[in-house]
N, C-alpha and C positions, 0 to 999 in steps of 0.2 A: 504493500500500500504506500509506504514511504517512497519507494522507487517510482511509483506512478505519479505521486504528488510532485516529486522532484522533476520528473520528465515534463509534467504539465507546466511547472514553473519555468523551466528552461525554454519550453516552447513559447510561453507567454512573453518571456524576455526577448526571444528572437523576433517575435511578431512586433513587439514594441520597438526594437532596434530597427527592424525593417521599415516600420512606419516612419521613424525619424529620418532614415536615409531617403525615403521617398519624398518626405516633406522638404528635406534639404535640396534634393535634386530638382524638385519643382521650383524652389526659390532660385537655384542657379540657372535653370533653363529660362526663367522669366527675366533674368538679368538684373534682379533687384540688388545684387551684391557687386555689380560691375562698377569699376574694375576691382578685381580682388587680388590679394596677396602680392601687391606691387607689380603685377604683370604689366609690361610695357604695351603701348599702343603704337602700331606701325602706320605711318602716314606715307603712302606711296605717291610719288611724283613721277608721272610718266614722261618727263622731259629732263634734259640735262640740267645740272646746277647753274644758277645764274640767270635763268630765264624768268619771265614774269610769273609763271605758275609756281615755280620753285621759290622765288623771292617772297611771294605772298604767303606761301605755306610756312616758310621759316620765320616770317614776322609774327604769325599767330602761335607758333610752336610753344614758346615759354608761357604764354597766357593759358593755352590749352592744357599744359601740364599742371598749372596751378588749379584750374577748374576741375580737372579729372582726378588730381591727387596721385598721378603716376607719370612715368617717363613717356614722352612722345618722341619717337625716332623717325626722322624724315629719311626715307629711302628712295633714291632715284633709280628708276627703271626705264631709261629712255630707249627709243628705237621705233622704227616704222611709224613715225608721226604720232606717237603716243599709244599705238596699238599694243605694244608689249606690256607696258605698265597697266593699261586698262584691262587687258586680259587677265593679268595677275590679280588685279583688284576684284574683278567680277567672279573669279573662281576661288577666291579666299573664303574661309569659313565665316558665316554671318554671325559672329559673336561680339563684334564691336572692337576687337583687337587689331583689325586691319581696316583702315579707311583710306580714301584717296583724294588727292587734289586733281580736279578735272577742269578742262576748258573746252569751250565750243569754238569753232565747229567740229573739231576732231572727235570729241566724245559722242557727238550726234551723228556725224557722217559715217564714221567707220562701220557701225552696224548696218547702215542703210545701203552701203556700196557693196554689192555682192562680189565684185571683183577682188575685194580685199580678203575675202574668206574669213571674216571675223569669227572667233570662237565664243562670242558672247552677243547678247542682244540687249536692247534697252531694258527689258524686263528683268535682266540679271543684276541691275544696279538700282540702288535706292538713294535718291537725293537727300542730302542732309541740310545744306545751307548754301546760299549764293553769297559771294564776297564782293565781287566787283563786276561792273560792266564797262568794257573798254571799247568805245565806239570807233568805227572805221572813219577815216577822213580821206579826202582826195586833195592833193596839193600839186602845184606847178612851180616852175622856176620863178624867182622874184621878178625877172624881166620878161616873163612869158607874155605873149600877145593876148592871152585869154584872161580878161579882167574879172570874169564871173563864171560860175558853174554853167550857166546857160550858154555862154560863149564857147566854152570847151565842148560841151555835149553837142551843140549844133554843128561845130566844126568837125567833130568826129562822125556825126551822121552824114554830113555832106561829103566827107572824104574817108570812107570806110577803111579800117585797118592801117591807117597811116599815122595815127597817134597811139603810141604804145604806153603801157602802164605796168608798174611793178607788182609782182606777187612774191610770196615767200615759198612758193612751190605749188605744184599741181594739186588742186583741190584744197588749197589752204584758204584761210578766211578772206584774203585779198582776192583770190581767184573767184570765190563765190560773190564777193562784192561787185567785181567787174561784170560778172555774168548777170547779176541783178540789174545793174545800171544799163547794160546793153539791151536787156530784155524789156525793161520798163520804159526807157527813153527813146529807143530806136537808134541809139548811138552805136558805134562799132569800135570801141577801144580795144587794142590788141594786147593781150597779156604777155608779159615777159617774165619767166619764172626764175627766181634766184633761190635755189634749194638750200643754200647755207644760211638763210634767214634774213631778218630785217636789216642787219648791219650791211650785208652784201647788197641788198636792194637800195639802201640809202646811199651807199658809196657810188653805185652806178648812177643814181639820180644826181648826186652832187657833181659827178663827172660829166653830166649832161649827155650820158649815153642813153637815157630813158627820158621821155617827155613828162610823164606823170608819176607821182609817188602816191601809192595807195598803202595805207597802214593804219594801225591803231593809234589813237590820239597820244598814248603814252610813248610811242616810238617817234612821233612826228613833232610834238610840241616844242622840244628843244630847238629843232631846226627852224621852226617858225619864229620862235622868240629871238633867235640869232640872225634872223633875216635871210636865211638860206633856203627857205621854202615859203610859198604863199598858199595857205589853205583856203580852198574855195567852198568846201561844204562838209558838213558833219552828217554821217548816216545814222541819225538817231531821232527820236521824237522831240527831244529838247536840246537846246544849245548846251555846250560844255563849259564849265567854269574855267577850264584851262585856256580856252580861246573864245571868250564870250562874244566877241565881235563877229565871229564866223557863223553864217546862217546854216540851218539844217537843210537837208534835201527837201523835206516837207515844206518848209517855208518857200523854197524856190519852185514848188509845184510838182515835185517828184515823190511819189509814195514809196520811198526806199528806206529800209532800216537794216543795217548790218553792224552787228556788234560781236565782240568776243566776250563771252561771259565766263567767269572763273568761279568755281565753288568747290564743294566737297560732297562726296558720295561714299556709299558703303555697298558691300555685297547685299543683294536683296534678301529679305527674310530676317532682319534683326528683331530680337525680342523688343516689345514696345518700350520696356523700361530702359533698355540700352539705347534705343534710338532717341528717346526723350533726353537722356543724360548727354549724349553726344551733341544733339541739336542745341541744348541749352549752353553747353560748354563752347561750342563753335560761335554761337551768337555773342557770348561774352567776349570771346577773343577777337572776333571781327569788329565789334563795336567798341573795343577798347580805345580810348582817346589817343594813346601813344601810337598804337598800331595805325589808326586812321591818319594821324599826322605823317607818319612815315610813308604810308601809301600815297597820300597827297603829294609828298615831295617827289615821288616817282611818277607823278602824272596819272595815278590810278585812283579814281574817286570811288569810295566805298558805296556799295549799293546792296545792302543786306536783304536777303529774302529767306523766310523760314522754309522748312522742308516742303510743305504743301505748295506754297507759292513758287518755289524754285522748280518743283516738279511740273507745275502748269506752264511755267516759262519754258522749260525744257521741251515739253510737248509742242508748244507753239513754234519753237525753233525747228523741231523735226519736220513739221509741216512746211515751213518756209524753205528749208534746205532740200526737202524731197522734191519740191516744185522746180528748183533750179539745178538739181543734180544732173539731169540729162544734158544740160547745156555745158556743164563743167566737164563731164565725161567726154563729150564730143570734141572739146577744144581745150 
């Protein structure tokens, strides 16, 4: 009888212990204890060190560490225009310990373009927060005969493919911007691709080897302030504080918006508690006054969006880029 009672007691203890483990596992799976045991968070940057995506990520890193109470390690995984890093992010475990810095159009276009054979789709990524919108601008030489955006586009329409414009590579943001301009206005600017990036494109423009410079405001504002380029239009719905005297394309009668948006995402399927903690931490880091000031000094105006709004913005960009993708693929 004593043996039976002992056996029942052991069994009861085992069931109690099992119940405790199950409860603990439930808490862990819900992410309520995230981050735990000092485990680091990896912040994947799909581009080389020193670029705008990398710079923005490193600016928020220390604040993010304070907010999360753990180390945040920025890891660069460049290659294939961001595809290598994005693939690693999309295929990581959705537990909050791997997040990524992302930028459009690359994060939007790569899954849309079948020729790239992407191993991930839009549904494999979960937006967390937007940090900045960097509008595209179009600029000419200071002594250019084109005094306005209208002058340039009308000249391009009248003389197809005789006025060339810079891009930072096939299917890059500038390439899409030129395609949108040509499609919307009837002009025929001819893209010239500089695969090494914005510095190579700017050098060619400054050497007067290219007629028109197309680039993000953060890349062109210094040239404008130094009198080395004259910006004719901003491809956004509002004027930029960096060059307040320059009109938008909308003001000039052209319904064109082309911006590079940079933000943060995670593998899809985060536990709600983890997603909430990451979103809150990112908002605090992005809206930190010191971070904003440093971003402003780089010509990058902070434009925070929470996860839901950023996701909606992302969907809108998908529709916009899907519409012009055939034009970019064809030329």
